[in-house]
C-alpha positions in Angstrom: -9.1 33.0 117.2 -8.9 32.9 113.4 -5.9 34.0 111.3 -6.5 34.6 107.6 -3.4 34.6 105.3 -4.2 36.0 101.8 -6.6 33.7 100.1 -5.6 30.6 102.0 -8.0 28.8 104.4 -8.2 30.3 107.9 -6.4 28.5 110.7 -7.7 28.2 114.2 -5.5 27.6 117.3 -6.9 28.6 120.7 -3.5 28.1 122.3 -2.1 31.1 120.4 -4.5 33.6 121.7 -2.1 35.0 124.2 0.7 35.7 121.7 -0.7 36.1 118.2 -2.5 39.1 116.8 -4.6 39.6 113.7 -2.1 40.2 110.9 -1.4 43.5 109.2 -3.1 43.7 105.8 -0.7 42.7 103.0 -0.3 45.1 100.0 1.2 45.1 96.5 4.1 42.8 95.7 6.0 45.4 93.8 6.3 47.8 96.7 7.1 44.9 99.0 10.1 43.8 96.9 11.5 47.3 96.9 11.0 47.9 100.6 12.6 44.6 101.7 15.7 45.1 99.6 16.0 48.5 101.0 15.4 47.2 104.5 18.2 44.7 104.2 20.6 47.3 102.9 19.4 49.7 105.6 20.1 47.4 108.5 23.1 45.4 107.4 24.8 47.4 104.7 26.2 46.2 101.3 29.2 44.4 102.9 26.9 42.4 105.2 24.8 41.3 102.2 27.7 39.1 101.2 27.6 37.6 104.7 31.1 38.8 105.5 32.2 39.3 109.1 31.8 42.9 110.3 32.7 44.9 113.3 30.0 46.6 115.4 29.6 50.2 114.3 28.9 53.1 116.7 25.3 54.1 116.9 24.4 56.9 114.5 20.8 58.4 115.0 19.1 58.4 111.6 17.9 61.8 110.2 18.9 63.5 113.5 18.7 67.0 112.0 15.3 66.4 110.5 14.0 64.8 113.7 15.2 67.8 115.8 13.6 70.2 113.3 10.3 68.3 113.6 10.4 68.4 117.4 11.7 71.9 117.8 13.3 71.5 121.3 12.9 74.6 123.5 13.9 75.6 126.9 11.7 74.3 129.7 9.9 71.8 127.5 9.6 68.0 128.3 10.1 65.4 125.6 9.5 61.6 125.5 12.0 59.4 123.6 9.8 56.3 123.3 12.6 54.1 121.9 15.7 55.1 123.8 18.1 52.4 122.4 21.6 53.9 122.5 20.3 57.3 123.4 21.1 59.2 120.1 17.9 61.2 119.9 17.8 61.8 123.7 21.3 63.2 123.8 20.6 65.5 120.9 17.3 66.8 122.4 19.1 67.5 125.7 21.9 69.3 123.9 19.6 71.4 121.7 18.0 73.4 124.6 17.5 73.3 128.4 15.0 70.4 128.1 13.9 67.4 130.1 13.7 64.0 128.5 11.7 60.9 129.7 13.3 58.0 127.8 11.6 54.7 127.5 13.0 51.3 126.5 11.7 47.7 127.2 15.3 46.4 126.9 16.8 46.3 130.4 20.3 46.4 128.8 19.5 49.8 127.2 18.3 51.1 130.6 21.4 49.9 132.3 23.8 51.3 129.8 21.9 54.6 129.8 22.4 55.3 133.4 25.8 57.0 132.7 24.0 59.3 130.3 21.4 60.2 132.9 24.1 61.0 135.4 25.9 63.2 132.9 22.8 65.4 132.4 22.2 66.1 136.1 18.6 65.1 136.5 17.3 66.3 133.1 17.1 62.7 131.9 14.8 60.1 133.4 15.0 56.4 132.2 11.8 54.4 132.3 11.9 50.6 131.6 8.8 49.4 129.7 7.1 49.4 126.3 6.6 52.6 124.4 3.0 51.5 123.8 2.6 51.9 127.6 4.1 55.4 127.6 0.9 57.0 128.9 1.1 54.9 132.1 4.9 55.2 132.4 5.0 59.0 132.1 1.9 59.6 134.2 0.6 63.2 134.5 3.7 64.9 133.4 2.9 67.5 130.6 4.7 66.5 127.4 5.7 68.8 124.6 7.1 66.3 122.1 7.4 62.6 121.4 9.9 60.8 119.2 9.6 57.2 118.1 12.4 55.3 116.2 10.7 52.0 115.2 12.3 48.6 114.9 15.3 46.8 116.1 18.3 48.8 117.2 21.8 48.4 115.8 22.9 47.7 119.4 20.7 44.7 119.5 21.7 43.5 116.1 25.3 43.7 117.0 24.9 41.4 120.0 25.0 37.7 118.8 23.6 36.5 122.2 20.3 38.5 121.5 19.5 36.4 118.5 18.3 39.1 116.2 20.9 38.7 113.4 21.1 35.8 111.0 24.7 36.8 110.3 25.9 36.0 113.8 25.4 32.7 115.5 23.7 32.8 118.8 20.6 31.7 120.8 17.4 32.1 118.8 15.9 34.7 121.1 14.8 38.1 119.6 13.1 39.3 122.7 13.5 43.0 123.2 12.4 42.8 126.8 14.5 39.7 127.4 11.4 38.0 128.9 8.5 35.9 127.7 8.3 33.5 124.8 11.3 33.6 122.5 11.7 33.1 118.7 12.9 29.6 119.5 9.7 28.9 121.4 7.7 30.0 118.3 9.8 28.1 115.8 9.7 24.9 117.8 6.1 24.9 119.0 3.8 26.6 116.5 1.9 24.5 114.0 3.1 24.7 110.4 0.2 26.8 109.2 0.7 29.4 111.9 4.4 29.7 111.1 3.5 30.1 107.4 1.1 32.9 108.2 3.6 34.7 110.4 6.3 34.5 107.8 4.0 35.5 104.9 2.3 38.4 106.6 5.0 39.9 108.9 7.9 39.0 106.6 6.0 39.4 103.2 7.9 36.2 102.2 6.5 34.6 99.0 8.1 31.2 100.0 6.4 31.2 103.4 4.7 27.9 103.0 7.8 26.1 101.9 9.9 27.7 104.6 7.4 26.7 107.3 7.5 23.1 106.0 11.3 23.1 106.1 11.3 24.5 109.7 8.9 21.8 110.8 10.9 19.1 109.1 14.1 20.4 110.7 12.7 20.6 114.2 11.5 17.0 113.9 15.2 16.0 113.6 16.3 18.3 116.5 15.0 21.5 118.2 16.1 24.7 116.4 17.8 26.7 119.1 20.3 29.0 117.3 20.1 31.6 114.6 22.4 29.6 112.3 20.2 26.5 112.9 17.2 28.5 111.6 19.2 29.9 108.7 20.1 26.3 107.8 16.4 25.3 107.7 15.5 28.3 105.6 18.3 27.5 103.1 16.8 24.1 102.5 14.2 26.1 100.5 16.0 29.2 99.3 19.5 28.0 98.7 22.6 29.7 100.1 23.1 33.5 100.1 24.1 35.4 97.0 26.1 38.6 97.1 23.7 40.4 94.7 20.5 39.5 96.6 19.1 40.0 100.0 19.9 37.2 102.4 17.3 34.5 102.1 16.7 34.6 105.9 15.9 38.3 106.0 12.1 38.1 105.7 11.7 35.2 108.1 13.9 36.8 110.8 11.9 40.0 110.4 8.6 38.2 110.7 9.6 36.3 113.8 11.0 39.4 115.5 7.8 41.3 114.8 5.7 38.4 116.1 7.7 37.7 119.2 7.7 41.4 120.3 4.2 42.3 119.1 5.7 45.3 117.3 2.9 46.4 115.1 0.4 46.3 117.9 2.9 48.2 120.0 3.2 50.9 117.4 -0.5 51.4 117.1 -0.8 51.7 120.9 2.0 54.2 121.0 0.6 56.5 118.3 -2.7 56.7 120.1 -1.0 57.3 123.4 0.9 60.1 121.9 -2.3 61.6 120.5 -3.8 61.6 124.0 -0.7 62.8 125.8 0.2 65.8 123.6 -1.5 69.1 124.2 -2.1 71.8 121.5 1.2 72.6 119.8 2.8 69.3 121.0 4.9 67.5 118.4 5.1 63.9 117.3 8.0 62.6 115.1 8.1 58.9 114.0 10.9 57.3 112.0 10.2 53.9 110.3 12.4 51.5 108.4 10.1 49.2 106.4 6.8 49.1 104.8 4.7 47.4 107.5 5.6 50.1 110.0 5.3 53.0 107.6 1.8 52.0 106.4 0.6 52.2 110.0 2.2 55.6 110.6 1.0 56.9 107.2 -2.6 55.8 107.9 -2.5 57.3 111.4 -1.3 60.7 110.2 -3.6 60.7 107.2 -6.7 60.1 109.4 -5.5 62.6 112.1 -4.5 65.2 109.5 -7.8 65.2 107.6 -6.2 63.6 104.6 -8.7 60.7 104.3 -11.8 61.1 102.0 -14.8 62.0 104.1 -17.4 62.1 101.3 -18.0 61.4 97.6 -19.6 63.0 94.6 -21.9 60.0 94.6 -22.9 60.7 98.2 -23.4 64.5 98.2 -25.0 64.4 101.7 -22.0 62.7 103.3 -20.9 64.2 106.6 -17.5 65.8 107.0 -15.0 63.9 109.0 -13.9 64.9 112.5 -11.7 67.9 113.1 -8.0 67.0 112.5 -6.1 66.3 115.7 -2.7 66.9 114.0 -1.4 69.5 111.6 1.0 67.6 109.3 4.5 68.8 109.4 5.3 67.6 105.9 3.4 66.5 102.8 4.0 62.8 102.9 7.3 61.8 104.5 10.9 63.0 104.7 13.7 60.7 103.7 17.4 60.9 104.5 19.7 63.1 102.4 21.9 61.5 99.8 24.9 62.5 101.9 23.6 60.8 105.0 22.6 57.7 103.1 26.2 57.4 101.8 27.6 58.0 105.3 25.1 55.8 107.1 23.6 52.8 105.2 20.9 52.4 108.0 19.3 55.7 106.8 18.7 54.6 103.2 15.1 53.4 103.7 14.2 55.5 106.7 11.0 57.6 106.6 10.1 60.4 109.0 6.5 61.5 109.4 5.6 64.2 111.9 2.7 66.3 113.1 1.8 69.1 115.4 -1.1 68.5 117.8 -4.2 70.6 117.5 -6.9 71.3 120.1 -9.2 68.7 118.6 -10.1 65.6 120.8 -8.4 62.3 120.1 -10.0 60.1 117.5 -10.9 56.4 117.7 -8.3 53.7 117.1 -7.1 52.8 113.6 -6.5 49.2 114.7 -9.5 47.7 113.0 -9.0 49.7 109.8 -5.5 48.3 109.2 -6.3 44.7 110.2 -4.8 44.6 113.8 -6.8 43.5 116.8 -6.3 44.8 120.3 -3.6 42.8 122.1 -4.8 39.9 124.2 -3.2 37.9 126.9 -0.2 38.6 129.1 2.3 41.1 128.0 6.0 40.7 128.6 
């Protein structure tokens, strides 16, 4: 297959067909810079920007009140929490009304920890291990009234050094949400330099992607890169050491590898379309994102489903109208966290909530080709 990175020559590597996907289309650098700074602050907080040791904080669901308002939990209704994590949204939905929740997570640790919560709610909570992109198959024929998706890595995963998600904690270079399949270490130590450069440039929106890829290849020639700090050291050959007034130089590269290893953007597209098929008229979909790559996908999905994309032109007066909207948009644009919540919870600072209410219109074709993603190929893990 062919991977095109910006204006650079395409790179072909048949051996990557099972794990690599066509990259998301890169957009303007100004917005990228803002979103990445916000992303770092959101995930790690100001004190962590200075690379100071921190204690794990209790999980705080982002924009909980706004998500509940978008879902409108009611007695007798069934909801899907597609990204269960530490169970914040699930617990709130169960507490809001006499509801049932089907909670999905690919991380076996999250499912294992969640068993106590399932027991506490006496059969109203069912835990399903798997990818949220597969929610249609996981849920089966159960009628669903609402779906919530909280996209990205969870604070619980970041806080565990052995999971390898955080560049501020030394641990195995893993990053696998499902704890199976190829890891970040496999990618870093086996992919050709140009492939690494493309991954870091597209999924991390890193302007120094080429130089970082060269540094990684040079470092692994000396010894395999097997730890998070080992990768940080290779990156710092190019970027220099962290500065308190700037995002950590490893932020973008770690983000890119995590997205690549877990196929996160493909997963998001599949989940959005699964939700469109699963929800009946009046069903509600709420999606919380934390950085620009995810939000562009969700924004495009709701724009196309809500009839917000142009269907004609004054230069083409005979153009046909688009299909009937499959979602009524709950908000104009997105909803962000309140200033009070942002002060209280740094993770909320760059969060965006987009939501819609399902109409009776039939589902629309996939947006994958429109945004530069190809259907997933090869084995899934």
